C-alpha positions in Angstrom: -3.7 -38.4 10.9 -6.9 -37.5 9.3 -7.5 -33.9 9.6 -10.5 -32.1 8.2 -10.6 -28.5 8.0 -13.9 -26.3 7.7 -13.6 -22.8 5.9 -10.9 -22.0 3.2 -10.2 -18.4 4.1 -6.3 -17.1 5.2 -6.9 -19.3 8.2 -8.1 -22.3 6.3 -5.8 -22.3 3.5 -3.0 -21.5 5.3 -3.4 -24.5 8.2 -4.1 -26.8 4.7 -0.4 -25.4 3.2 1.2 -26.3 6.9 -0.1 -29.4 7.1 0.0 -30.5 3.1 4.2 -30.2 4.5 4.1 -33.1 7.3 1.6 -35.5 4.8 -0.9 -35.1 6.6 -4.8 -36.9 5.1 -6.4 -33.1 4.9 -10.5 -32.0 3.5 -10.7 -29.1 3.5 -14.5 -27.8 3.5 -16.4 -24.6 1.9 -18.7 -23.6 0.3 -17.0 -21.1 -2.1 -16.2 -23.5 -5.4 -14.3 -20.7 -6.6 -12.3 -20.2 -3.5 -11.9 -24.0 -3.7 -10.7 -24.5 -7.0 -7.7 -21.8 -6.0 -6.9 -24.1 -3.3 -6.6 -27.1 -5.8 -4.5 -25.6 -7.6 -1.9 -24.7 -5.1 -2.3 -27.3 -2.1 -2.4 -31.1 -2.4 -5.8 -31.5 -0.2 -8.9 -33.2 -0.7 -11.7 -30.2 -1.0 -15.3 -30.7 -0.8 -17.6 -28.1 -1.9 -20.4 -27.6 0.0 -21.9 -26.0 4.0 -19.9 -27.7 6.3 -23.3 -27.3 8.9 -24.8 -30.2 7.0 -24.9 -33.8 7.9 -24.6 -34.7 4.6 -21.5 -33.5 3.9 -19.7 -34.1 7.1 -20.7 -37.4 6.6 -18.9 -37.3 2.7 -15.5 -35.8 4.8 -15.8 -39.0 7.1 -15.3 -36.5 9.8 -16.4 -40.0 12.1 -12.9 -40.9 11.4 -10.9 -37.8 11.3 -8.4 -37.5 14.8 -8.6 -33.8 14.6 -11.9 -31.1 13.1 -10.7 -27.5 12.8 -13.1 -24.9 12.5 -11.9 -21.9 11.0 -14.9 -20.1 8.7 -16.2 -15.5 8.9 -18.8 -17.3 10.9 -18.3 -17.8 14.9 -21.3 -19.7 15.0 -20.9 -21.4 12.1 -17.7 -23.0 14.0 -19.3 -23.8 16.8 -22.4 -25.6 15.3 -20.2 -27.5 13.2 -17.6 -28.3 16.2 -20.1 -29.5 17.8 -21.8 -31.8 14.8 -18.3 -32.8 14.3 -17.3 -34.5 17.8 -21.2 -35.7 17.9 -20.1 -37.7 14.7 -17.0 -39.2 16.0 -13.9 -36.2 15.6 -11.6 -37.1 18.4 -10.2 -33.9 19.1 -12.4 -30.5 17.8 -11.3 -27.0 17.3 -13.7 -23.7 16.6 -12.5 -20.1 16.2 -14.6 -17.5 17.3 -14.0 -13.5 17.5 -16.0 -12.8 21.1 -13.2 -13.3 23.8 -16.1 -13.9 26.5 -15.9 -17.1 24.8 -12.3 -18.0 26.5 -12.9 -17.5 29.7 -12.1 -20.6 31.3 -16.1 -20.7 32.7 -17.0 -20.8 28.9 -14.2 -22.6 27.7 -15.6 -25.4 30.7 -18.9 -25.2 29.0 -18.0 -25.7 25.6 -15.5 -28.8 26.5 -18.5 -30.4 27.7 -20.9 -30.2 24.8 -17.7 -30.8 22.5 -16.0 -28.4 21.4 -12.2 -29.1 22.5 -10.7 -26.3 22.1 -11.8 -22.6 21.1 -9.1 -19.8 19.7 -9.6 -15.8 18.9 -7.2 -14.7 16.2 -7.3 -11.3 17.2 -6.8 -12.0 21.1 -3.8 -14.4 20.6 -2.2 -11.7 17.7 -3.7 -8.7 20.8 -1.6 -10.8 23.0 1.7 -11.3 21.1 1.5 -7.5 20.4 1.6 -6.8 24.3 4.4 -9.3 25.5 6.0 -6.6 22.4 5.7 -3.8 23.8 6.8 -4.9 27.2 10.6 -6.0 25.3 9.9 -3.2 23.4 13.7 -3.2 22.7 13.7 -6.3 21.2 12.0 -7.5 17.6 10.8 -11.1 18.3 10.3 -12.1 21.9 8.5 -15.9 22.7 8.2 -16.9 26.6 7.8 -20.4 27.1 6.6 -22.7 30.4 5.0 -19.1 32.2 8.1 -17.0 31.4 10.7 -19.1 32.7 13.0 -18.8 29.7 12.3 -16.8 26.6 13.9 -16.4 22.9 15.2 -13.1 22.1 15.0 -12.1 18.4 17.4 -8.8 17.8 18.8 -7.4 14.2 22.3 -7.1 14.7 22.2 -3.3 12.9 25.2 -0.6 12.7 25.5 0.1 16.3 25.5 -3.2 17.8 29.0 -4.2 18.7 28.9 -7.3 17.4 29.3 -6.7 13.9 32.2 -8.7 13.0 32.4 -11.2 16.1 31.7 -14.7 17.0 28.6 -15.2 19.0 31.1 -16.6 21.5 31.9 -13.0 21.8 28.8 -12.8 24.0 30.5 -14.5 26.6 33.6 -12.2 27.1 31.6 -9.6 27.4 28.8 -10.6 29.7 29.3 -12.5 33.2 26.8 -15.0 34.5 24.9 -14.7 31.3 23.6 -18.6 30.2 22.2 -18.2 26.7 22.2 -20.4 23.6 22.8 -19.2 20.0 18.9 -20.6 18.7 18.9 -19.3 15.1 20.1 -16.8 12.4 18.5 -15.3 9.7 21.1 -14.2 7.4 19.4 -13.0 3.5 16.5 -15.0 4.0 18.2 -18.0 4.8 18.0 -19.9 7.9 21.7 -20.8 9.9 22.6 -22.8 12.8 24.7 -20.9 14.6 28.1 -22.1 16.2 30.0 -20.3 18.9 32.4 -19.1 16.3 30.1 -18.0 13.9 30.8 -14.5 12.9 28.0 -12.2 13.1 27.2 -9.8 10.0 25.7 -6.8 9.8 21.7 -7.6 9.3 22.0 -10.9 11.0 18.9 -11.7 12.6 20.0 -13.2 15.4 17.8 -15.6 18.1 18.7 -17.0 22.1 17.8 -18.8 24.0 18.0 -17.0 27.5 16.5 -17.0 31.0 13.9 -14.6 31.1 15.0 -12.5 34.1 18.4 -12.3 31.5 16.6 -11.0 28.9 18.0 -7.2 29.7 21.3 -8.2 29.1 20.9 -8.4 25.7 20.6 -5.0 25.3 24.0 -4.0 25.4 24.3 -6.3 22.3 21.8 -3.8 20.3 24.2 -0.8 20.7 20.7 0.8 21.8 19.4 1.8 26.0 16.4 -0.3 27.3 14.0 2.4 27.1 10.8 2.2 29.4 7.3 2.5 27.0 5.3 5.2 28.5 3.0 6.5 24.4 1.5 4.5 21.9 0.1 5.2 18.9 -2.6 2.3 17.1 -4.0 3.2 13.7 -6.8 1.1 12.8 -10.9 0.0 13.0 -10.3 -3.3 13.2 -11.0 -5.8 16.0 -7.8 -6.4 16.6 -7.0 -2.3 17.0 -9.5 -2.7 19.5 -8.8 -5.3 22.0 -4.9 -3.7 21.4 -5.7 -0.4 22.9 -7.9 -2.3 25.6 -4.9 -4.5 26.5 -2.8 -1.4 26.8 -4.5 1.3 27.6 -4.0 1.0 31.9 -0.5 0.8 31.6 0.1 3.4 28.8 -1.0 6.4 27.1 -2.5 5.1 24.3 -3.7 7.1 21.1 -6.1 5.1 18.6 -6.7 6.4 14.9 -9.8 5.2 13.2 -11.1 6.2 10.2 -14.5 6.8 10.7 -17.3 8.4 13.2 -19.1 5.0 13.9 -16.6 3.0 15.0 -15.6 5.7 16.9 -18.3 5.6 18.6 -18.9 2.0 18.9 -15.0 1.7 20.8 -15.4 4.4 23.1 -18.2 2.1 25.3 -14.7 -0.4 25.4 -11.8 2.2 25.3 -12.7 5.0 28.1 -9.2 5.7 28.8 -7.9 6.1 25.4 -7.5 8.9 23.3 -9.5 8.0 19.9 -8.8 10.6 16.7 -10.9 10.3 13.5 -8.8 9.9 10.2 -7.5 9.0 7.9 -4.9 6.2 9.3 -2.7 6.9 6.2 -2.4 10.5 6.7 1.4 11.9 6.9 -0.3 15.0 8.2 -2.8 13.4 9.8 -0.1 11.3 12.3 2.1 13.9 12.5 -0.5 16.3 14.1 -1.3 14.1 16.6 1.8 13.9 18.0 4.3 11.0 16.3 7.0 12.0 17.0 6.3 12.7 20.1 5.5 8.3 20.8 7.5 5.9 22.0 5.6 2.7 20.6 3.7 2.3 16.9 0.9 0.2 16.4 -0.4 -0.6 12.5 -3.4 -2.8 13.0 -5.8 -1.7 9.5 -7.0 -4.2 7.3 -4.6 -2.9 4.0 -0.7 -4.3 4.8 0.7 -1.6 2.6 -0.7 0.9 4.9 0.6 -1.0 8.1 4.0 -0.7 6.6 4.4 2.8 5.4 3.1 3.5 8.2 5.1 2.4 10.5 8.4 3.0 8.2 6.9 6.8 8.9 6.6 6.3 12.4 10.6 4.8 12.1 12.0 8.0 10.3 10.2 9.7 12.8 12.3 8.6 15.7 9.1 6.2 17.0 11.0 3.7 19.4 9.1 0.4 19.2 7.3 0.0 15.8 4.6 -3.1 15.1 2.9 -4.0 11.3 0.4 -6.4 10.8 0.4 -7.9 6.9 -1.7 -10.5 5.7 0.7 -12.0 3.0 4.2 -14.7 4.2 6.3 -12.7 2.0 6.4 -9.8 4.2 6.9 -12.1 7.0 9.8 -13.4 5.5 11.5 -10.3 4.7 10.8 -8.9 7.8 14.3 -8.2 9.1 14.9 -6.4 5.5 11.4 -4.0 5.3 12.8 -1.6 8.5 9.7 -1.8 10.6 10.7 -3.6 13.8 8.4 -6.4 14.3 5.6 -7.8 11.4 2.7 -10.2 13.1 0.7 -12.5 10.6 -2.4 -13.6 13.0 -3.3 -16.5 10.2 0.5 -17.7 11.5 0.0 -17.4 15.3 -3.5 -18.6 15.1 -1.7 -21.7 12.5 1.3 -22.6 16.2 -1.8 -22.1 18.4 -3.4 -25.4 16.8 -0.1 -27.2 15.4 0.1 -28.6 19.1 -2.1 -30.8 17.9 -0.8 -32.4 15.3 2.3 -32.6 16.4 3.0 -36.4 18.3 4.6 -36.1 22.5 3.5 -33.9 25.1 3.6 -30.9 23.6 2.9 -27.2 25.8 3.6 -25.1 22.8 5.0 -24.1 19.7 6.0 -20.7 18.0 7.4 -20.3 14.7 10.3 -17.6 14.3 9.4 -14.7 11.8 11.2 -15.5 9.2 12.7 -18.5 10.0 11.9 -21.4 8.1 11.5 -23.7 11.8 9.9 -24.5 14.9 10.5 -23.7 18.3 7.9 -27.0 20.7 8.2 -27.1 24.2 7.9 -31.1 24.9 7.0 -32.6 28.6 9.1 -35.6 29.2 6.0 -37.9 30.7 8.0 -41.5 31.1 12.1 -42.3 30.9 13.2 -43.2 27.7 16.2 -43.0 25.6 16.7 -39.2 26.3 16.5 -39.6 29.5 19.3 -42.1 29.7 22.3 -40.4 27.5 23.7 -36.9 27.8 22.4 -33.8 25.5 26.1 -34.8 23.9 25.9 -38.2 23.8 22.2 -38.0 22.6 24.3 -35.9 19.0 21.7 -33.4 18.3 23.5 -30.8 16.1 23.7 -33.1 13.9 20.0 -33.4 13.1 19.6 -30.3 13.4 18.2 -29.7 16.5 19.3 -27.8 19.7 17.7 -27.9 23.4 17.2 -24.4 23.8 16.2 -24.2 27.6 14.9 -26.1 30.4 12.6 -26.1 32.9 13.3 -28.4 36.1 10.5 -27.4 38.2 11.0 -23.9 39.5 14.2 -23.8 38.0 15.5 -22.4 34.3 18.4 -23.7 32.8 20.0 -23.2 29.5 21.5 -27.0 29.3 24.9 -28.2 27.9 26.5 -31.1 26.3 26.7 -32.9 29.9 23.5 -32.6 31.0 21.2 -35.3 31.3 17.2 -34.9 31.0 14.9 -36.3 33.6 10.7 -36.8 33.7 9.0 -34.4 34.2 11.3 -31.8 32.6 10.0 -29.4 30.2 12.2 -29.1 27.3 12.2 -26.4 24.7 13.8 -27.6 21.3 14.4 -25.6 18.2 13.8 -27.9 15.1 14.2 -27.2 11.1 11.6 -28.9 9.1 13.7 -31.7 8.0 14.4 -32.7 11.8 10.8 -32.5 12.8 10.3 -36.0 13.0 13.4 -36.8 14.7 11.8 -34.4 17.4 9.0 -36.5 17.3 10.8 -39.7 18.2 13.0 -38.4 20.8 10.0 -37.0 23.0 7.1 -38.7 22.3 
């Protein structure tokens, strides 16, 4: 697949890095020669110096042959323009990054599709939606919903209070009735393990289970903690993500937002009529404690500074806050999230990349998720025709040999955690977990 990416910033670079592993034909355009030089030193991709709004640059990038054109520069207007130009020049599918949330409305997206922009993405919007989902399921470290929430993949840490320490995963069956689940992945010392029923769990393990969504709360006894209703939330940060998150939460929670300067506070006030805005240093321990940190149920750190986000979240943990979420921009932190001490780490570029990756994978893909710190993907496929996967049981397909796990199936309104005797059918939505080396096998099964 030929892919052209305009913009070599954080998202563009990360996309190129992911796509390079897929052996795709990638061209990365940017008007900053130093940035491109840095990319060329780290990645084996073609780089092109110039302004992507230039017709000559687009011709040089051979957008007419592009299967996918992705516009992720820092300018929303530039992204929209070059996506339209790329489509006119023959690019099959175009994606543009935007910052204005109004552009995500169905009517706006329909208009953009008519003029040549197939998909609009907003990293801030995607991240704020994920934060809200994490607050709604605050007892879990991670939660990923598939097929409109019918099946979830839930992640949690086996800490000192968990009754699962020293027990096999099969002990979950012995302590719960009518609780269908599938062990999807186990993260131990930065290593991803495909768990089996006899796998013994250790303190510090991070376990992911696929569960029928209505039964997610059944996993709480294994955490050694009670379900807690989140009422009070503190957010720190002057960022657009902080604003979007507060807007998403203020109607359901008591939200306090700490921003650094008056001008930001005044601007945010126009949209946050139900949010208490405090002006002060988000990294100040005294300020946060003075504003009632110890009485908060959840703490969300989304400043532009990763270190401040992590340190303030650790302070919140130490103050007894039930749920902490920290925004990071460094992959290193993402991969050690379960060992830092913060409940959940989020990374906007990873979230945006997952959203875009649906257009790279083969088959009828509904959604893709990447588990935090786990070198693997969860992909939701739709089976659109009868083929070899519909003619054998899952046991006969022997998918586990290829490190592929069928985490769940949605058939009509029915949610299923399938056994080895289960047979897939045309029309099924199938949630598949796969390690990187197994992706090609997955695509061969579901293409």
